[in-house]
N, C-alpha and C positions, 0 to 999 in steps of 0.2 A: 716616503723615501725609506729605502731599505738599510735596517742597522747593520752595523760591521758584523762581520763572524765573529761567533765567541766558541773557543772549544775548551772542551773539557778536560782533551789530553792531546796532544799531537801524532799524528800516525804513523806509521812505521817505516822506515826510509832504505834507501837502495842504491845501490852507485851503479850507474853505466858510466861504460869507459869507451867512447866510439876510436876505433882504426880505422883510419881514412882509405887505404889502398887496397888494388885488386890487379889482380894477373892480365883481367879483361874485362872492360865493361858490359854485361850482359845488357841485350836491347830490349828487356822488358823490365830494369831495376831504376828506379827513379831513387832510391838512397844516397847519402853522400857518400860516393864513393870514386877512385879516382885510378886510372891504369897507371900502373908503376914504369918509369922511364927505364932506360939502359941503365945497369948497377954503376955508380960513381965512385971514384978509389974512396970515398967517406962514408961508403954506404951498404946497408946489406939486402941484398934483392932489387934494388932500386929505389931505396926510400932511406933514409939518415935515422935509423932504430934510436940510436943513443938521444939526437937532437930531437926525439919525436918524446922520446921516454921521459928525458926531463921538462920538457913543457907539458906533458900531463902531470908529473907532479905538482911543479910550480900550480899549473891548474886547481888539481885537489887542495893546494896549500889556500887557496885566495877563498874558497869554500868553509873552511876549518871556522871562521867566527860565525856562521850562517847554522851551523850543526852541531856545536858544543852539547858537549855530554847523548846527545841521542848515539842509539848502536845501528851499525847498519846492519839489515839482516840477510843482503844479496848483493853480488855482484853478478853485473852483465857486460861481456867484452864482444863487441858488438860490429858491422862493420859495412862494406868492406869485408876485408879477409886477415880477422885477425892471426889466423895460423900462420902467415907468413913471419911472424914474431917470430924469433931465435926463442929457443928455452931458455935459454940464458938471459934473454932479456925479457920475459914474462915473470921469473924470477925475479931478477931486478925491480919489475913493475911490481909485484905483488906484495912485496917485503915492503916497499916503500909505503904504499898502500896499508898495511897492515900497523907500519910505524905510525902512522898520523888519523889514522881510526878507529874506532871502537868497533870491531868487526865481533859480528856472532862467532862464538869458537866452532859451530857447526854450519857456518856460511854457505848457502847457497853460491858456487864461483862458478858461472858458466862463459864459456869461450865459443865463439861461431868459428867453424872450417869447413872451406871448401876442400872437397875429395880429392882434386886437383892437386892440392899442397898439404896430403896426407902423409906422415912416415911415420912408421913405427916408434924410432927412438923419440924424432919427435913429440910425437904424445906423449911419452913417457916422462919425459922433460916437463911437459906441459903440468902432466898430474903431479909430481915431483914437487913442481913450482906452486898449487895447491889449488888449481882446477879440478874438481870436481865433476863437472856435467859438462858434458859437448854438443852443441847441434851441430849437424851435419847439412851444406846446402845440397840435400841428391838433388831435387825436383823432377829427376824421373831414373828409371834404370834403363831406359829402351838408347840405344845408339840413335836411332833418327829422331827421336825427340829432343834429344841432350843437342844435337847440332841443331834444331829449330831452335832451340833456344841461346844457342852461343855460347854453351858451356865448355868448359875446357876438360872438362872428364868426360869419359866413355862409361857406359857401363858397366862393364870388367871392375875399373877405378872405383865405381861404386859400391859397389859389393865389397870389393876388397878392402874401403875405407870405412866401412860400418862394421866391417870383423875388427878392423884394427884398432877400433874406438872402442868396440865392448871389450877386447881384452884387456883395455888400460883403463875405463870410466864406468862407474855402476850404473852412472844415469847417462842413458843418449837418446838425443831426440834428432827422430830423422824431417827436414823440411820436404816438402812434396808437394807440386803442382798439378793440378787438373784442369781441362777445358782447354789442352793445348794446341797447338797448330796441327789439323787434320786427324785429331785422335778420335781414336773409337772407343766405343763400351768395352772392348775384347782389351784394349791397349790397356786401357786406364784400371782396368781389374788389373793384368797382368802387374804393374804397377804396386799396387795395393797388396797384392798377394805378395811378393817379395818382400815388400817392407816388412807385412808379416811374418815372413817367414826367420827374421831376424831377433822377433821378441822383446824389440825395444822399448822400456818403459813409456816413452813417448813419442806421439807422431805429432806433425803440424801439418794439415794440410790446404794448400792456397787456391782458389779459383785465379787463372791468370786473367788479369785485367790490363789496358791499353791506359796507361799512365801517359798524362802530360810531360812532354821534355824529357821522351825517349824516345829511342830509333823506333820502336815497335808502334807509336804512336804516328809517328811522320809515314813511316811504310806497314800498315798495319799486314798480319799474316792472314791466312786464311782459319780461325777457329770457328768451334762447334756450333750449332745455332744455342739457344736458351733451352730450349726443350730437349736438345741431347747434352747438354750442360746439369740440368737438374736430375734426366735420369743417369749421369755419371755419379754425382752427388749422392743421388738415394743408393745407388749400387754403392759406392767404397762407404756408406753407412752403415749400411747391414755389415758388409764384411768385417766393420771395425768393431762393434758392436757382438757379435757371434766373436772375434777375438777376443773378448773380455775389455776392449778399452773404452771410456767414455767420452763422451763429446761433454766437454764443461766449458770451454770455449767456442765462439764462428769459427774459430779455425784450428782448436787445439784438441787432441785427445790422450786420455791417459789412460793407465791400469789404475788400482786404486792405490792411493796415497805418493802417486807421482808425478803430482800437476807440478809445473814451474812454478814456483813462489816468487820469483824475481815479475814474472808476468800479469801473476795474480794482483801482484802490487799497486801494478799500474791498474789494473780494471777495478781495483777496489777504492781508486784514488787515492793510494797511498803518497808518497814525497821520495824523489830522487835526485838526486845530485847526479849532474850529466858534465862530464869533462871529454874533452877531443874535438876534434876538429868539426863544428856543424852540430854538438851533442847538444841537448833540450834538457834542461832539468825544471823540476817544483819543489820548491820549498814553501810550507805551513810555519807561518809564525801566528803568536797571538794576536788575534785581531785581522790577520789577512793570510793571503796566499800571493806566490810569485811564482812568474814563471821564466825563464833565463834562454837565449838562445846565443849560441858563441859562432866567433869567424869559420865560414865553412870551408874554405882551401885549407889544406894542411900547410902549405908557405905561407898563406897570411895569418894562420892560426899561430905559427910558430912564431913569428917575427912579432905576435901580439905580445904574447907572453914575455918573448924575450927584451923588446922594448919598451913595452908597457905595463909588463907585470901582470895582466887582464885581455883574455879575449871576448870580451863580452859585446856583442852589438845589439843586444836588446834584454832589457831588466823590468820586466813591467808586474805592476797588480793587478790579478785580477779582478777585474768588476762583479762587486757583489751579486747584479743581476745577470751575470754569466756563469756562475758557480752551478746553480742547479743541473744546467743543461752540460755546462763541464762534468759532470757526476753521472748525469745519467747516459752521454755517448759512450761512459765506460763498462759502468756497471750491467747494463743491457747487455754488452754482448755475453757474461756469463749465463751456461744454462741455467743456473741453480740461483741466477741471483745474487743478492746482499740482503740480508737481515736489516730492516725497514728501518732501524735507529742508527744505521752504518751513514747515510743521508746527514742526519746532525753532527755525526761524530765527525766526518770529512769534511764537509761544508762549513761545520759553527752555525747553521740556519736553522731554521722550523721546518719540519717537514709539511705542514699547513702551505708553506709558497708552492709547492707542486700539487695540491689536492686536488685542484680542477682537474688537471691533467692525469692525473691517476686515475680519477673517474672516469675520464674520456677514452685512456686509451684500453682499461678493464672493459665499456660499455661495446667497445669495438673487437674485441676477443684478443688484442695485441699484449694484456700484463695479466699476468695470475692474481685472482682477487682474495687471495690472501694476502690479512692484512699486514702481518709479522715479516713480509717478504717482498722485495722491490724484483720481481722474475719473468721473465718476458715468456709468453705462450709458445709453443710450436708455431703458431701462424706469427705470434711477435718476432722469432727469431728468423722467420722467412721472410719479413717486410719489416726487417730490421731499421733499416734509414728510416721509414715510416715512423715508428713505432718512438726513433730518436727523437725527430724531428717536432713530436708534438710538447716537448719541454723547451723547444727555443722561447726566448723571452717575445 
């Protein structure tokens, strides 16, 4: 029988805030997002902003006893389309957050934004409210590809949104996708070159996959072959490296010292409070690690907060036998891996528990042989799922 985890110190803590509405549900999206309805008399843009903000604040308050005295290092406001919030609403939310948690003075505060909902005055208001990093869901700069993806913006609006974001935020990330319906090598190159022309400090590059319970899963478009997708990836990687970006995670690229702190915390198995409809959280305590899940539908979530004062649908302690896999599932996404001692620091378990799997992964050429690092090789990154599965109990 495995002993309970023992921590010498608790890991860094972050805050995730989920905004569940979008103007339109994209056919490839499996995130918890809901298309807004026609505006009602008590709503802004088809959702009741004040009601949802009050629910978020109440939700955060339920988590305070679990994190007393701990400093929050980053905030990520994701969705959905958080840029549908008003600037005043964002200011109200972040003021309430600061009043309730110990937020690091220079904390990274990221907000996701859709190019179709970006306005200069609104972004200026978000910046004034305290948002200091914006992640734009560009996906492509080409009208034909954007139409195929069901996006509400076109290429011109995408470029305009990037420029507006750069005018108001020092840190801007562009989300791009490749392996799009009928995408050619040349079209993929055009997207990357356009993105690079803006010289944003961070780029995220995702291979389009057909996720279950999406429109594309039921009505799949014609996608490039595996060989064509590999060629696009290799081309993109070369272009990004030449432009001074480092691939620091499977899908993330950054200029020097511009990595996303919030996402690094996930991949290093840090803790995070998750509030909002469908939000997930992970909190460590002396002797255990817990995961939480909240009500998924925004109406059900708000009702739960209003009537019960709690929207949790699941709160469970992670089984000790699952901790090594949970840790490696995240850490091995990092191209530089993590220091070996991070395993014990974040799981509270001895590294000897996974020594056999480490040896086997090294022998197969999937894991770097440096004893001070838990780091995937180039081959390991290519076959990441196989590498991660080696640490399943």
